[in-house]
C-alpha positions as CSV (number, residue, x, y, z in Angstrom):
1,X,5.9,19.7,-3.8
2,X,7.3,16.2,-3.6
3,X,7.6,13.5,-6.2
4,X,4.5,11.6,-5.4
5,X,2.6,14.9,-5.0
6,X,3.3,15.4,-8.4
7,X,1.7,12.5,-9.7
8,X,-0.4,13.3,-12.6
9,X,-3.1,11.2,-14.0
10,X,-5.4,12.5,-17.3
11,X,-8.5,10.4,-16.6
12,X,-11.6,10.8,-18.8
13,X,-13.0,13.3,-15.8
14,X,-9.7,15.4,-16.4
15,X,-6.7,15.6,-13.9
16,X,-6.5,13.7,-10.7
17,X,-3.6,12.9,-8.1
18,X,-3.1,9.9,-6.5
19,X,-1.2,6.8,-5.6
20,X,-1.2,3.2,-6.8
21,X,-4.4,1.4,-7.2
22,X,-4.4,-0.8,-10.2
23,X,-5.0,2.1,-12.5
24,X,-7.7,3.6,-10.4
25,X,-6.1,6.8,-9.5
26,X,-2.5,6.1,-10.4
27,X,-0.3,6.5,-13.4
28,X,3.9,6.0,-14.6
29,X,3.7,2.6,-12.5
30,X,5.3,-0.7,-13.5
31,X,4.8,-4.2,-12.2
32,X,8.1,-5.8,-11.2
33,X,10.0,-8.0,-13.9
34,X,8.2,-11.4,-14.2
35,X,10.4,-14.0,-11.9
36,X,10.6,-16.4,-14.8
37,X,12.5,-13.7,-16.8
38,X,15.9,-14.6,-17.8
39,X,16.9,-10.9,-17.4
40,X,18.9,-10.2,-13.9
41,X,18.4,-6.4,-14.1
42,X,15.3,-4.4,-13.4
43,X,13.5,-2.6,-16.0
44,X,15.2,0.8,-17.1
45,X,18.7,-0.5,-16.3
46,X,20.1,-2.7,-19.3
47,X,23.3,-1.8,-20.5
48,X,23.5,0.3,-23.6
49,X,25.0,-2.4,-25.7
50,X,21.7,-4.1,-25.4
51,X,19.5,-1.0,-25.6
52,X,19.1,-0.1,-29.6
53,X,15.9,0.8,-31.4
54,X,17.8,0.9,-34.5
55,X,19.5,-2.5,-34.5
56,X,17.4,-3.6,-31.7
57,X,16.9,-4.9,-28.0
58,X,13.7,-6.7,-26.9
59,X,11.8,-5.0,-24.1
60,X,10.3,-7.4,-21.6
61,X,6.7,-8.1,-21.1
62,X,4.9,-5.4,-19.2
63,X,8.2,-3.0,-19.3
64,X,6.1,-0.2,-20.8
65,X,2.6,-0.9,-19.8
66,X,0.9,2.2,-21.3
67,X,2.8,1.6,-24.7
68,X,0.0,0.9,-27.7
69,X,0.3,0.0,-31.2
70,X,-2.2,2.1,-33.2
71,X,-3.1,-0.3,-36.3
72,X,-4.7,-0.3,-40.0
73,X,-6.3,-3.2,-41.6
74,X,-4.8,-1.9,-44.7
75,X,-1.2,-2.0,-43.8
76,X,0.6,-4.9,-44.9
77,X,2.1,-7.4,-42.4
78,X,1.8,-6.3,-38.8
79,X,-0.6,-3.8,-39.3
80,X,1.2,-1.2,-37.3
81,X,0.8,2.5,-38.1
82,X,2.4,4.3,-35.3
83,X,3.2,4.0,-31.5
84,X,0.8,6.1,-28.6
85,X,0.6,6.2,-25.0
86,X,-2.3,5.2,-22.9
87,X,-3.1,8.5,-20.6
88,X,-6.8,7.5,-19.8
89,X,-8.8,4.4,-19.8
90,X,-10.2,5.7,-23.1
91,X,-7.6,8.0,-24.4
92,X,-4.3,7.7,-26.5
93,X,-1.6,10.2,-26.8
94,X,0.1,10.3,-30.1
95,X,1.3,12.3,-33.3
96,X,-0.7,14.1,-35.5
97,X,1.3,13.2,-38.6
98,X,0.4,9.5,-38.1
99,X,-2.9,10.4,-39.8
100,X,-1.9,12.5,-42.5
101,X,-2.9,9.6,-45.1
102,X,-5.7,8.1,-43.1
103,X,-9.1,9.3,-44.7
104,X,-11.4,6.7,-42.8
105,X,-10.3,6.6,-39.0
106,X,-13.1,4.4,-38.2
107,X,-10.9,1.6,-39.4
108,X,-8.1,2.2,-36.9
109,X,-7.9,0.2,-33.8
110,X,-5.4,0.0,-31.0
111,X,-3.7,-2.7,-29.3
112,X,-2.9,-2.5,-25.5
113,X,-0.7,-4.7,-23.4
114,X,1.2,-6.4,-26.0
115,X,5.1,-7.2,-26.4
116,X,5.1,-9.1,-29.6
117,X,2.6,-8.2,-32.1
118,X,2.2,-11.4,-33.8
119,X,1.6,-13.1,-30.4
120,X,0.2,-10.5,-28.2
121,X,-1.0,-13.1,-25.8
122,X,-4.3,-13.1,-23.2
123,X,-3.2,-9.8,-21.5
124,X,-3.7,-7.8,-24.7
125,X,-6.7,-5.8,-25.5
126,X,-8.1,-4.1,-28.6
127,X,-10.0,-1.3,-29.0
128,X,-11.4,0.4,-32.0
129,X,-10.8,4.3,-32.3
130,X,-13.9,6.5,-31.9
131,X,-12.4,9.6,-32.9
132,X,-9.3,11.3,-33.4
133,X,-8.5,14.9,-32.2
134,X,-5.6,16.7,-34.0
135,X,-4.3,19.8,-32.6
136,X,-6.0,22.8,-35.0
137,X,-2.6,24.3,-35.5
138,X,-0.9,21.2,-36.8
139,X,1.2,21.9,-40.1
140,X,2.4,18.8,-42.0
141,X,4.7,21.0,-44.1
142,X,7.0,21.6,-40.8
143,X,5.4,19.2,-38.4
144,X,4.6,22.0,-35.9
145,X,2.0,21.1,-33.3
146,X,2.3,17.4,-34.0
147,X,0.0,16.1,-31.4
148,X,-3.3,14.2,-31.3
149,X,-5.5,12.2,-29.0
150,X,-7.6,9.1,-29.6
151,X,-10.7,8.6,-28.0
152,X,-11.3,4.5,-27.9
153,X,-14.7,3.2,-28.2
154,X,-14.8,1.4,-24.7
155,X,-12.6,1.7,-21.7
156,X,-9.4,-0.5,-21.5
157,X,-9.3,-2.7,-18.2
158,X,-5.7,-2.0,-16.4
159,X,-3.6,-5.0,-15.3
160,X,0.3,-5.9,-14.6
161,X,0.6,-5.2,-18.4
162,X,-1.7,-2.3,-18.9
163,X,-1.1,1.1,-16.9
164,X,-1.7,4.7,-17.6
165,X,1.0,7.0,-18.3
166,X,1.9,10.2,-16.5
167,X,1.9,13.3,-18.2
168,X,3.7,16.4,-16.6
169,X,2.5,19.7,-16.0
170,X,4.5,23.0,-15.6
171,X,5.8,22.0,-12.0
172,X,8.2,19.2,-13.3
173,X,11.6,20.2,-14.3
174,X,12.1,18.3,-17.2
175,X,15.5,19.0,-18.2
176,X,16.9,17.6,-14.7
177,X,15.5,14.1,-15.6
178,X,18.3,11.5,-16.3
179,X,17.1,8.0,-16.8
180,X,15.4,8.3,-20.0
181,X,13.8,5.9,-22.7
182,X,12.2,5.2,-25.7
183,X,10.5,2.4,-27.2
184,X,8.6,1.3,-30.3
185,X,7.6,-1.1,-33.0
186,X,9.5,1.0,-35.5
187,X,12.0,0.0,-38.3
188,X,15.3,-1.3,-36.8
189,X,17.5,0.1,-39.6
190,X,17.4,3.3,-41.9
191,X,15.4,2.6,-45.0
192,X,13.9,-0.6,-43.7
193,X,10.1,0.0,-43.9
194,X,8.8,-3.1,-42.1
195,X,7.9,-2.8,-38.4
196,X,9.4,-4.8,-35.7
197,X,7.1,-7.7,-34.6
198,X,9.2,-7.2,-31.0
199,X,8.9,-4.1,-29.0
200,X,12.2,-2.4,-28.7
201,X,13.6,0.1,-26.0
202,X,16.7,2.3,-26.0
203,X,18.1,4.3,-23.2
204,X,18.5,7.9,-24.4
205,X,19.9,11.3,-23.4
206,X,18.1,14.4,-23.3
207,X,19.8,17.0,-25.5
208,X,19.9,20.9,-25.2
209,X,17.5,22.2,-27.3
210,X,19.5,25.0,-28.2
211,X,22.4,22.9,-29.4
212,X,19.6,20.5,-31.2
213,X,18.7,23.7,-33.0
214,X,22.4,24.8,-33.8
215,X,23.8,25.5,-37.3
216,X,25.4,22.0,-37.4
217,X,22.5,19.9,-36.1
218,X,18.9,21.2,-37.1
219,X,19.4,24.7,-38.2
220,X,16.3,26.0,-36.9
221,X,13.9,23.2,-37.5
222,X,13.2,22.7,-33.9
223,X,10.2,24.4,-32.6
224,X,9.6,25.9,-28.6
225,X,7.3,22.7,-28.2
226,X,10.1,20.3,-29.0
227,X,12.6,18.3,-27.3
228,X,15.4,16.4,-28.5
229,X,16.9,13.0,-27.3
230,X,19.6,10.6,-28.3
231,X,23.2,10.9,-28.7
232,X,25.7,13.4,-30.4
233,X,27.3,10.6,-32.3
234,X,24.0,9.0,-33.2
235,X,23.8,5.3,-33.2
236,X,20.7,5.0,-30.9
237,X,17.4,6.6,-32.2
238,X,13.7,6.1,-32.8
239,X,13.0,5.4,-36.7
240,X,9.9,5.0,-39.1
241,X,7.2,3.3,-37.3
242,X,8.1,4.7,-33.5
243,X,6.1,8.0,-34.4
244,X,3.9,8.7,-32.1
245,X,5.4,6.8,-29.3
246,X,6.5,7.9,-26.0
247,X,9.8,9.4,-24.6
248,X,9.7,8.3,-21.1
249,X,11.8,9.5,-18.2
250,X,12.0,8.1,-14.4
251,X,10.9,10.6,-11.8
252,X,14.2,11.9,-9.6
253,X,12.3,11.3,-6.4
254,X,10.0,8.1,-6.9
255,X,9.9,4.9,-8.8
256,X,7.3,6.1,-11.4
257,X,7.6,7.3,-15.1
258,X,6.8,10.5,-16.9
259,X,6.0,10.4,-20.7
260,X,7.4,13.8,-21.4
261,X,7.5,13.5,-25.2
262,X,6.1,12.1,-28.4
263,X,8.0,10.9,-31.1
264,X,7.6,13.3,-34.0
265,X,10.5,13.4,-36.4
266,X,14.3,13.1,-37.4
267,X,16.6,13.5,-40.0
268,X,17.3,9.7,-40.8
269,X,17.7,7.3,-38.1
270,X,20.6,7.3,-35.4
271,X,22.7,9.7,-37.4
272,X,25.4,11.8,-35.9
273,X,23.9,15.4,-34.5
274,X,20.4,14.2,-35.7
275,X,18.8,13.0,-32.7
276,X,15.1,12.2,-32.3
277,X,12.7,15.3,-32.2
278,X,9.7,14.9,-29.8
279,X,6.6,17.1,-28.9
280,X,6.9,18.1,-25.1
281,X,3.8,16.8,-23.8
282,X,4.4,19.4,-20.8
283,X,4.1,22.2,-23.2
284,X,0.8,20.7,-24.2
285,X,-0.4,19.7,-21.1
286,X,-3.5,22.1,-21.0
287,X,-4.4,21.3,-24.4
288,X,-4.6,17.3,-23.7
289,X,-6.6,18.1,-20.5
290,X,-9.0,20.3,-22.0
291,X,-9.8,18.5,-25.1
292,X,-10.3,15.1,-22.7
293,X,-12.6,17.2,-20.3
294,X,-14.7,18.8,-23.4
295,X,-15.3,15.3,-25.0
296,X,-16.4,13.8,-21.8
297,X,-18.8,16.5,-21.5
298,X,-20.1,16.1,-24.7
299,X,-20.6,12.3,-24.0
300,X,-22.6,13.0,-20.7
301,X,-25.0,15.0,-22.4
């Protein structure tokens, strides 16, 4: 099966396959960089010296159009709680641990299509959260099954700044993907609890899970449903506030992107032999699809 044939869209109706149709039956596609941009290189090809979430490089508007900011009115300053990925017109994929201390999910809302939180722009959209669905096996002590999906109160309208993410099924060979990136509004340095106003991005490498779980690395804390990404020497990583956001890799055979991971945990930020740990979306593909379908059926009846 070729790359385009693998395009998977998680819609409110469940799984779908298709090509670019302004979000109608497409996923993982990005608009070309704006012509007024001072940047002279395409998305996803910025030099490593420019691409640090810890230490910071700003993403271009629309660079990651499925990226969302999950917000809560009681959080100081930017209100940002966690990142997430838009996987359906009314669905966001994120991490379960984001809601460990959220006792009233009805206060949550999601900002979609923004790059700068204090100046989201006319292209941004805001939706309130209708419900939070957390995996029934989620364990906050060891962060197992750290996955959740949010149902929004109204569908999102797609644009060049808002597109749906692709979630891979078992047919994709994730380990062969090479052009991988992380993004988020989290802290730009370890120990700094303030979110970043501007969306940051960084290029990372997928790290062998057995190496990541070895005695000098995470020493058995990595589960079968985890991925590791970063660099052995550290320096580039997700940090506090990036939780729930996507680990994204470009398809080998076509110009679209997969969200292969959800930012879950780490030991500090950007430390050597302590890369970011992510939830494998491929591992939970069936869980995501089943829950979206179930909620759709309930809403119909």
